[in-house]
C-alpha positions in Angstrom: 60.0 112.7 120.4 62.9 113.7 118.2 64.3 110.6 116.3 66.6 112.6 114.0 70.3 112.2 114.7 72.4 115.4 115.0 74.0 116.7 111.8 77.3 115.1 111.1 76.8 112.0 113.3 76.6 109.7 110.3 79.8 111.1 108.8 81.6 110.8 112.2 80.5 107.1 112.4 81.6 106.5 108.8 85.0 108.1 109.7 85.3 105.7 112.7 84.5 102.7 110.5 86.9 103.7 107.8 89.6 104.4 110.3 89.2 100.9 111.9 89.3 99.2 108.4 92.3 101.3 107.4 94.3 100.2 110.4 93.3 96.6 109.9 94.4 96.6 106.3 98.0 97.4 107.1 98.9 93.8 107.9 97.9 92.3 104.5 100.8 93.5 102.4 99.7 95.3 99.2 96.3 96.1 100.7 98.1 98.8 102.7 97.6 101.0 99.6 93.8 100.6 100.1 94.5 101.5 103.8 95.9 104.9 102.7 92.9 105.6 100.5 90.3 104.7 103.2 92.3 106.7 105.8 92.2 109.8 103.6 88.4 109.4 103.1 88.0 108.9 106.9 89.9 112.1 107.6 87.7 114.0 105.1 84.5 112.6 106.7 85.7 113.6 110.2 86.4 117.1 109.0 83.0 117.4 107.4 81.3 116.2 110.6 83.2 118.9 112.5 82.1 121.5 110.0 78.5 120.5 110.5 78.9 121.0 114.3 79.2 117.4 115.5 82.1 117.3 117.9 82.0 114.0 119.9 84.3 111.2 120.8 83.2 109.2 117.8 84.4 111.8 115.4 87.7 112.3 117.2 88.3 108.5 117.4 87.6 108.3 113.6 89.9 111.2 112.9 92.8 109.7 114.9 92.3 106.2 113.5 92.1 107.5 110.0 95.3 109.5 110.4 97.1 106.4 111.9 95.8 104.4 109.0 97.2 106.8 106.4 100.6 107.0 108.1 100.9 103.3 108.9 99.5 102.2 105.5 102.0 104.4 103.7 104.9 103.0 105.7 103.8 99.4 105.1 103.2 100.0 101.4 106.6 101.6 100.9 108.2 98.7 102.9 106.4 96.1 100.7 107.5 97.8 97.5 111.1 98.1 98.7 111.1 94.4 99.8 109.7 93.3 96.4 112.2 95.4 94.6 115.1 94.0 96.6 113.9 90.5 96.0 113.6 91.2 92.2 117.1 92.7 92.1 118.5 89.9 94.1 117.0 87.3 91.8 118.3 89.1 88.7 121.8 89.4 90.2 121.9 85.8 91.2 120.9 84.6 87.8 123.5 86.8 86.0 126.2 85.4 88.3 125.5 81.8 87.2 126.1 82.6 83.6 
């Protein structure tokens, strides 16, 4: 009985987990930066699993979710930074106008 898993299966599973976490972190504001980092690591893990010969649905799902996590996290992060900058500028302009 062979109890060893195929090469790359652990990395494919890690890619899937990182992809899921990456997508989930979008919605918490500034944690979207962490989403981008985890998504990049997930993409790297999926590519490494492919190089080791593991080509299964788990690897593909991890790759897709990680890519979505990188793109979505980047968009949300830029939006949060822009919103904070607009709020800061609006507050500064409002206080100058009262002088």
